[in-house]
C-alpha positions as CSV (number, residue, x, y, z in Angstrom):
1,M,-32.4,27.5,47.6
2,F,-29.8,25.3,49.0
3,S,-28.4,25.1,52.6
4,V,-25.0,23.5,52.8
5,I,-23.0,22.4,55.8
6,A,-19.4,21.4,55.3
7,F,-18.0,19.3,58.1
8,D,-14.8,17.6,59.0
9,S,-14.9,14.6,61.4
10,A,-13.2,11.5,62.8
11,A,-15.4,9.5,60.5
12,Y,-14.7,8.3,56.9
13,L,-18.0,7.9,55.0
14,K,-18.2,4.6,53.1
15,Q,-20.6,6.0,50.6
16,E,-19.3,8.6,48.2
17,E,-22.8,10.1,48.1
18,I,-26.0,9.2,49.9
19,R,-29.4,10.7,50.6
20,I,-30.8,10.6,54.2
21,P,-34.3,11.4,55.2
22,Y,-34.3,13.7,58.2
23,G,-37.7,14.9,59.3
24,E,-39.2,17.0,56.6
25,Y,-35.8,17.3,54.8
26,S,-33.8,15.2,52.5
27,L,-30.1,15.5,53.3
28,K,-27.7,14.8,50.4
29,I,-24.4,13.8,52.0
30,V,-21.2,13.9,49.9
31,R,-18.0,12.4,51.1
32,E,-14.8,14.6,51.5
33,K,-12.5,14.5,48.5
34,I,-9.5,16.1,46.8
35,E,-10.9,18.2,43.9
36,R,-8.7,18.7,40.8
37,E,-10.5,21.0,38.4
38,D,-7.6,21.4,36.0
39,E,-3.8,20.9,35.8
40,A,-3.1,24.6,36.2
41,R,-4.7,24.8,39.7
42,N,-3.4,23.3,42.9
43,P,-5.8,20.5,44.1
44,R,-8.0,21.5,47.0
45,A,-9.4,19.4,49.8
46,L,-13.2,19.5,50.1
47,S,-14.8,18.7,53.4
48,N,-17.8,16.4,53.7
49,Q,-20.9,18.2,52.5
50,I,-24.5,18.1,53.7
51,I,-26.7,19.7,51.0
52,I,-30.4,20.5,51.7
53,K,-32.7,21.9,49.1
54,S,-35.3,24.0,50.9
55,H,-36.9,27.4,51.0
56,K,-36.6,27.3,54.8
57,E,-32.9,28.0,54.8
58,H,-32.5,28.8,58.5
59,Q,-34.5,25.7,59.6
60,A,-32.6,23.5,57.1
61,H,-29.2,24.5,58.6
62,I,-30.6,23.7,62.1
63,A,-31.8,20.3,60.9
64,G,-28.3,19.7,59.4
65,R,-26.6,20.5,62.7
66,M,-29.1,18.2,64.6
67,F,-28.2,15.4,62.2
68,L,-24.5,16.0,63.0
69,S,-25.2,15.7,66.7
70,E,-26.9,12.4,66.1
71,F,-24.2,11.3,63.7
72,S,-21.6,12.0,66.4
73,W,-23.5,10.0,69.0
74,L,-24.3,7.0,66.8
75,F,-20.8,6.5,65.5
76,D,-19.0,8.0,68.6
77,V,-17.0,10.4,66.4
78,A,-15.8,14.0,67.0
79,I,-16.9,16.7,64.6
80,Y,-13.8,18.8,64.2
81,D,-15.1,21.7,62.2
82,I,-18.3,23.0,60.6
83,M,-18.9,25.7,58.0
84,H,-22.3,27.0,56.7
85,T,-22.9,28.1,53.1
86,G,-25.6,27.8,50.5
87,G,-27.3,29.8,47.8
88,S,-29.2,29.3,44.6
89,I,-26.7,26.6,43.8
90,P,-25.1,24.4,46.4
91,I,-21.8,26.3,46.9
92,K,-19.2,23.9,48.4
93,G,-17.9,24.7,51.9
94,I,-14.3,24.1,53.0
95,T,-13.5,23.8,56.7
96,D,-10.0,23.9,58.1
97,F,-9.9,20.1,57.4
98,V,-8.1,19.5,60.7
99,G,-8.9,15.8,60.8
100,H,-7.6,14.9,57.4
101,S,-4.4,13.2,58.5
102,R,-5.9,11.4,61.5
103,S,-7.1,7.8,61.7
104,R,-10.8,7.5,60.9
105,V,-13.7,5.4,61.9
106,P,-15.5,4.0,58.8
107,V,-19.2,5.0,58.8
108,D,-21.9,3.2,56.8
109,L,-24.9,5.6,56.5
110,E,-27.1,3.0,54.9
111,S,-27.8,1.9,58.5
112,Y,-29.0,5.3,59.6
113,S,-32.7,5.6,60.3
114,Y,-34.4,8.9,61.4
115,S,-36.6,9.1,64.4
116,K,-38.1,12.1,66.0
117,K,-36.4,13.2,69.3
118,T,-37.7,14.9,72.4
119,D,-36.2,18.2,73.6
120,E,-34.3,16.4,76.3
121,Q,-32.9,13.9,73.8
122,L,-31.8,16.7,71.4
123,L,-30.1,18.6,74.2
124,A,-28.2,15.5,75.3
125,L,-27.1,14.8,71.7
126,G,-25.9,18.3,71.2
127,L,-24.0,18.3,74.5
128,Y,-22.4,14.9,73.6
129,K,-21.2,16.2,70.2
130,E,-19.8,19.4,71.6
131,A,-18.1,17.4,74.5
132,I,-16.3,14.8,72.5
133,S,-15.4,17.3,69.7
134,S,-13.7,19.8,72.1
135,N,-9.9,20.2,72.1
136,S,-10.1,20.8,75.9
137,I,-10.3,17.9,78.2
138,F,-11.8,20.2,80.8
139,F,-14.7,21.2,78.6
140,K,-15.0,17.6,77.3
141,Y,-15.6,16.5,80.9
142,L,-17.9,19.3,81.8
143,G,-20.1,18.8,78.7
144,L,-20.5,15.1,79.4
145,F,-21.3,15.6,83.1
146,K,-24.0,18.1,82.2
147,I,-25.8,15.3,80.3
148,L,-26.3,13.5,83.7
149,E,-28.1,16.6,84.9
150,I,-30.8,16.2,82.2
151,G,-33.8,14.5,83.8
152,M,-32.1,14.1,87.2
153,D,-31.8,16.4,90.2
154,G,-28.6,16.5,92.3
155,K,-29.6,13.7,94.6
156,Q,-30.7,11.4,91.8
157,R,-27.6,12.2,89.8
158,S,-25.3,11.5,92.8
159,R,-27.1,8.2,93.5
160,W,-27.1,7.1,89.8
161,L,-23.4,7.8,89.4
162,K,-22.4,6.0,92.6
163,E,-24.5,2.9,91.7
164,Y,-22.9,2.9,88.2
165,L,-19.4,3.0,89.7
166,V,-20.2,0.2,92.2
167,K,-21.5,-2.0,89.4
168,K,-18.3,-1.4,87.5
169,Q,-16.4,-2.4,90.6
170,Y,-14.4,0.8,91.0
171,D,-12.5,1.1,94.3
172,D,-14.2,3.3,96.9
173,A,-17.0,4.1,94.4
174,E,-18.8,6.5,96.8
175,Q,-15.7,8.7,97.3
176,L,-14.9,8.5,93.5
177,S,-18.4,9.8,92.7
178,I,-17.9,12.7,95.1
179,D,-14.5,13.5,93.6
180,M,-15.8,13.4,90.1
181,W,-18.4,16.0,91.2
182,R,-16.4,18.3,93.4
183,Q,-12.9,18.0,92.0
184,G,-14.2,17.5,88.4
185,R,-17.5,19.1,87.4
186,C,-17.6,21.8,90.0
187,A,-13.8,22.6,89.8
188,V,-14.1,23.2,86.0
189,A,-17.5,25.0,86.1
190,H,-17.2,27.1,89.3
191,G,-13.7,27.0,90.6
192,K,-14.5,24.9,93.7
193,D,-11.4,22.9,94.7
194,S,-9.8,25.2,92.2
195,I,-8.2,23.8,89.1
196,N,-5.2,25.0,87.1
197,V,-5.5,24.1,83.4
198,H,-1.7,24.6,83.0
199,T,-0.7,21.8,85.3
200,F,-0.3,18.2,84.3
201,H,-1.7,17.1,87.7
202,D,-5.1,18.7,87.1
203,Y,-5.0,17.7,83.4
204,H,-4.5,14.1,84.1
205,R,-7.0,14.1,87.0
206,I,-9.8,15.4,84.7
207,E,-8.6,13.1,81.9
208,K,-9.0,10.1,84.3
209,F,-12.5,11.3,85.3
210,Y,-13.4,11.8,81.6
211,F,-12.6,8.2,80.6
212,I,-14.6,6.9,83.5
213,L,-17.5,9.2,82.8
214,K,-17.9,8.7,79.1
215,P,-19.2,5.1,79.0
216,A,-21.5,6.0,82.0
217,V,-23.0,8.9,80.0
218,R,-23.5,6.7,76.9
219,L,-25.3,4.2,79.2
220,Y,-27.5,6.9,80.6
221,M,-28.3,8.4,77.2
222,E,-29.2,5.0,75.8
223,N,-31.1,3.5,78.8
224,K,-32.6,6.5,80.7
225,L,-33.0,9.0,77.9
226,Q,-34.0,6.3,75.5
227,I,-31.8,7.6,72.6
228,P,-31.6,5.0,69.9
229,T,-28.1,3.6,69.0
230,F,-26.6,0.6,67.3
231,K,-23.3,-1.2,67.3
232,C,-20.8,0.4,65.0
233,S,-17.8,-1.1,63.2
234,E,-14.6,-1.3,65.1
235,E,-12.5,-0.9,62.0
236,V,-10.2,2.1,61.7
237,Y,-9.0,3.6,58.4
238,Q,-5.7,5.5,58.2
239,I,-6.3,8.4,55.9
């Protein structure tokens, strides 16, 4: 049996097809393409495909989603849409293909190497993918902030964020760290210092916090949670 995950992302795969070892599974990854079966049919856009041959279909789909979380982290790319399919033959999945006309980060999967992750690392990777892939700046910010709550209690998180902001030479770093907590994380999650998602003022406030927080979270994931990473290409393709 085959488990298939179609996905659309901010990445453009350099390899048309590649096999990746992922734990006990072998993931065949096929790049997105325009499929033309015959002249009578309109061409259709096929998403990237992850094809896994296994009798453990449910577990194989979970492994594929875990790989996508790591993929999102390693190359810092959003995953716009995911579709699950499969069967006795690897039926192709088609997502909404929402990223097709956007600029893309070229990704070379030859450089990927699997390593087993702890539960904390997997949780952080999943939150990171969901955060940077969201269309809502409010949930993007909340998802990233929750990563700082993995492995740190409130006092530790507060001290760590303040020290980070001081090192990065932000003005009034202590007050900024408080605002990012109360007017950012708590405002989105619990309504404290209430937030109105329809106002530009609140949108831009959270957007500002998000772009300050994102590199901090990546530093925390790499240094404190010990999640492997590597430097990616800074090229961008226009697709």
